[in-house]
N, C-alpha and C positions, 0 to 999 in steps of 0.2 A: 571266577570272575571277580568276586568280592575281594579275594586275596590280592589280585593284581591291582585293583583300584586302591586298596589299602596301602600296598607297597609304593605305588606311584605317588599317593598323597604324602606318605612318610618321606620319600625322597625329596619331593618338592618342599615340604616343610623344613627338612634339614638344610636344603640349599637356599631357602629364603633367608637364612642367616648368612651374614657376610663372611667371606673368607678373611681370616687375619693374614696379613702379609707373611710370607715365608721369607726369612732373612738369610741371605748368603753372607757368611761371616769370614770367608777366605778359603785359601787352598792349603791343605795340610801336606800334600805331596804332589809331585809332578814327575811322571816318568814317560819318556819317549819310547814307545814300543817299536815303531817302524818310522823311517824317514826317507823321503825322496824329494826330488825337485818340485813335484806337483802336490804332494800331500804328506801328511804325517798321521800316525795313529798314536794317541797319547792316553795315559790313564792319569786322572787327577782325583785327589781326595778332596771332595767338596764338603766344607763344613757348613751345615745348614741347620737353622733353628726353625722348628714348626711349633707354634703356640696353639694351633687348632686342636680340638678334641677328637680329631679323626685323621687317619693317614691319607696322604695325597699321592697320586700317581702322576708322574710327569712322563708324557709320551715322547717317542723320538721326535726331535725338533731340530731346526737349523736356524742359526743366527749369523748375521754379518758381523765381522770383527775388524776393528781398526786400532792401530797403535799410532799415536801422534797424528791422527787424522789421515794416516796412510792405510789403505785397505790391505789387511792381512789376507782375507779371504772369507770362507765360511767355516763354521764349526758345527758339527752335527752330532747330537746325542745318539749313540748307536742303539741303546736298549732302553726299555722303560725303566724309570727310576722310582722306587717306592720310598717315600719319606714318612718315617714313623711319626705318630701323633705325640704331641706334648714332649718333644725331645730336641736336643741339640746333639748332632752326630756328624761323623765324617763318613761320607759315602764314596767308596772307590768307584769311579765312573769312567767308561771308555768314550772317547770322542775321536772323530775323524776330522782333521783340519785340511781343507782344500785351499791351497795357497792361490792368491790372485797372481796373474801374470806379472813376472818381474819382482815379486815381493822380496824374495831372498836376497837379491842384489841390493835393493833399496834398504833392506833391514840392516845392512852393515853400518849405515849412518847412526843407528840407534845404540850401537855397542858402547859408546862413550857416555851416554846419558844415564844418570843414576835414577832419575824419576821419569816415568813414562805415563802418558794418558792412554788408558785402555777404554774403548767404547764398544758396546755390543748392542745391536738392534735387531729386532725381529719379533716373532710371535712364538710363544711356547704353549702347547696344548697340555692341559692337566685336568685332573678331576678326582672325584670321590663318589662312592656309592653308585657307580655306573653312569654318572652325569659328568660330562666334560665341558670345559670352557677354554676359550683361547685368551691368553694373557699377553698383552703387549709388553715387550722388554725394550727399555731405553736406559741402559746402565752405563754410567761414566764413572771411572775411578782413576785416581792417581796411584800407581803402584811402583814399588822398587824394582829395578831391573832384575835383582836376584830372585824375585818371586816368579819370574818367567822360567828361570833356570835354563834358558836357551843361550844366553849371552854371558855366562859366568866367567869367561876368560877375559883378562884385561890386557 
């Protein structure tokens, strides 16, 4: 019983320290594994920097994705992602993208744009030492069309 209390106090003391933000630094690679009218399976190399002195586990999560304020659909992290402590690394990661109704037809308008507004919203669940927490995500970035590698033809 004393051991259990000790480990619980240890975990609480470790988590009383604030998480340093984990920085998403870009996409190293993007590969479409499967593609249909309703969904796609993709693998992305996510470049992530973790300045924390402990590894973090990101659990399967779903985010809403928008391009130019047009709903793409949802993107779902398929498997748990373990981010190493005090590191900057590329993590090959599988995602399932479920397209919103009519998105592929609407997306044709985006082919001529060089810069696109990408927005992701939702909640990601992650944790360390057996304690998890939900993190709200409201990410907005301007990206080059080539970064998507979906519209590389001109």
